[in-house]
C-alpha positions in Angstrom: 124.0 128.3 90.2 122.8 125.0 91.3 119.3 123.8 91.9 118.7 123.6 95.9 117.7 119.8 96.8 114.0 119.0 96.6 112.6 118.5 100.1 112.5 114.3 100.8 109.5 112.6 99.5 107.8 110.4 102.3 107.5 106.7 101.3 105.5 103.7 102.1 106.8 100.4 101.0 104.9 97.5 101.0 106.8 93.8 100.9 105.8 90.6 101.1 109.1 88.5 101.3 112.8 89.0 102.2 112.7 92.7 101.2 116.1 92.7 99.1 114.6 96.0 97.0 113.7 97.4 100.3 117.1 97.2 101.6 118.3 98.9 98.4 115.8 101.6 98.9 117.0 101.7 102.6 120.5 102.1 101.6 120.2 104.5 98.9 118.0 107.0 101.4 121.0 106.6 104.1 123.4 107.5 101.5 121.1 110.4 100.4 121.4 109.1 96.7 117.6 109.7 96.4 115.1 112.7 97.5 113.3 110.5 100.0 112.8 109.0 103.3 111.3 105.7 104.0 107.8 106.7 106.5 106.7 103.5 107.0 107.2 99.9 105.9 104.1 97.8 105.9 103.5 93.6 105.3 100.7 91.4 104.7 103.1 88.6 105.9 104.0 88.2 109.9 107.3 86.5 108.4 108.4 88.5 106.0 112.1 89.2 106.0 111.5 92.8 105.2 110.0 93.6 108.6 113.4 92.3 110.0 115.2 94.6 107.6 112.8 97.6 108.3 113.3 97.0 112.2 117.1 96.8 112.0 117.0 100.1 110.0 115.0 101.9 113.1 112.0 102.1 110.9 108.6 102.4 111.6 107.0 99.1 110.5 104.0 96.7 110.8 102.1 93.5 109.3 98.4 93.5 108.4 97.8 90.2 108.0 95.6 89.6 105.0 94.1 86.5 106.3 92.9 88.5 109.2 90.3 90.5 106.8 87.1 89.0 105.5 87.6 90.4 101.8 90.3 92.2 99.8 88.2 95.5 99.9 88.8 95.4 104.1 92.2 94.8 103.7 93.1 97.4 101.0 91.0 100.1 103.4 93.3 99.3 106.0 96.3 99.6 104.2 95.3 103.1 102.9 94.7 104.0 106.3 98.0 103.1 107.7 99.8 104.8 104.6 97.6 107.9 105.2 98.3 108.2 108.8 102.0 108.1 108.0 101.3 110.8 105.3 103.0 108.7 102.7 103.5 110.8 99.3 104.4 107.7 97.3 103.6 104.1 97.7 106.5 101.8 96.7 105.3 98.1 96.1 108.9 96.0 96.9 107.9 92.4 96.4 104.1 93.2 97.6 102.4 89.8 96.6 99.1 91.0 96.5 97.1 92.7 94.1 95.7 96.4 94.8 92.2 97.4 94.5 90.9 100.0 92.6 89.7 101.7 95.9 93.5 101.6 96.6 94.4 103.0 93.5 92.1 106.0 94.0 93.6 106.6 97.1 97.2 107.4 95.6 96.2 108.0 91.9 100.0 107.9 89.9 101.6 107.8 93.1 102.0 103.9 93.3 105.2 102.5 92.0 106.2 98.3 91.4 108.7 96.6 90.2 108.2 93.4 88.0 111.4 91.2 87.0 110.5 90.9 82.7 110.8 93.8 80.1 106.9 94.5 80.2 104.8 94.0 78.4 106.4 90.9 77.9 105.7 88.4 80.8 103.5 89.9 83.2 102.4 87.9 85.9 104.2 84.9 88.1 107.0 82.9 87.3 108.5 85.6 84.5 112.2 84.0 84.4 110.8 80.7 83.6 108.4 82.1 81.0 111.3 84.0 79.3 113.5 81.0 79.3 111.1 78.7 77.6 109.8 81.3 75.2 114.0 81.8 73.9 114.4 84.9 74.5 117.8 86.5 74.0 117.3 89.3 76.8 114.9 89.6 79.6 115.2 92.4 82.2 113.2 94.3 84.9 110.6 97.2 85.0 109.9 99.9 87.2 105.9 101.2 86.3 103.2 103.1 87.8 100.8 101.3 89.2 97.2 101.3 87.1 94.1 98.8 87.2 95.7 95.9 85.6 98.5 93.6 86.5 101.7 94.8 85.5 100.1 97.3 82.7 101.0 100.6 83.8 103.2 103.2 82.4 106.4 102.4 82.4 108.8 104.6 84.0 112.3 102.8 83.4 113.7 99.2 82.7 117.2 97.3 82.9 118.3 94.8 80.2 119.6 91.6 81.1 121.0 89.3 78.4 119.8 85.5 78.8 123.0 83.2 78.5 123.0 79.9 77.0 123.7 78.1 80.5 121.1 80.1 82.6 118.6 78.7 84.8 115.7 80.1 86.4 117.4 80.8 89.6 120.8 82.3 87.6 118.7 84.5 85.5 116.7 85.9 88.5 119.8 86.6 90.4 121.1 88.5 87.7 118.1 90.7 87.2 117.6 91.2 91.1 120.9 93.1 90.6 119.3 95.7 88.1 116.2 95.9 90.3 118.3 97.2 93.1 120.0 99.9 90.3 116.9 101.0 89.0 114.4 101.2 92.0 115.9 103.8 94.0 116.7 105.3 90.6 113.0 105.6 89.6 112.0 107.1 93.0 114.5 109.5 93.0 112.9 110.8 89.5 109.5 110.9 90.9 110.5 112.9 94.0 112.3 115.5 92.2 109.1 115.8 89.9 110.8 114.6 86.8 108.0 112.4 85.6 105.3 113.6 83.2 102.6 110.6 82.0 101.4 111.2 78.8 99.0 108.6 77.5 101.3 105.3 78.0 104.6 107.1 77.6 106.5 108.7 80.7 108.7 111.3 79.8 111.6 112.4 82.0 112.6 115.9 82.5 115.2 116.9 80.0 118.0 118.2 82.4 117.4 114.8 84.4 117.5 112.1 81.3 120.5 110.5 80.2 121.4 110.6 76.5 120.6 107.5 74.1 122.3 104.2 74.6 123.7 102.3 72.2 121.8 99.1 70.6 122.2 95.8 72.6 122.7 92.9 70.7 122.8 89.1 72.1 124.5 87.3 71.1 126.7 90.1 70.5 128.2 90.8 66.9 131.5 89.3 66.0 134.4 92.2 66.2 
């Protein structure tokens, strides 16, 4: 007998830019591909395209301009208050260009996800595609992880690997990585929503019945046939 679908959890999505990862989550929710619904979209940037996407989708959305607050702690407290007002179960950082502080993390312990356009722990921080190209790596990619007190240091949930091509530029590599971000972020959210994740130290274990089988090795450049 199949298991009943879990009650959808309530997401609070934080974004500062165009909101393409937000759009992937909106689309996945609309298609009932994830056991979640967006309760609110918050931004620190009044010009964020994410707010326009939220408006088009009929979602609750609000801007709290960080420049209007005297310190980061006051801004974090205001964001936490809005998320709690909307009874958010999971906070999803989708291109949110602010570091959340300890009080924010304590308000949502192990309930904040972030996506980073690199294969952590390599290349945390900003300008990561340029760093990858300058270093000469053969693979880049993206990572969904829990947020802790460091910068891109939390336990890893899922990663997607993108081969680096000889003629890649920062823009072309970024575009291919972004495509994979749109695939794995809704997947990670759904795993959380279904209670399939368990944090054991630095490892995130996925409940066996929801985990896929092992993947073959990736080699770049490919071995000759």
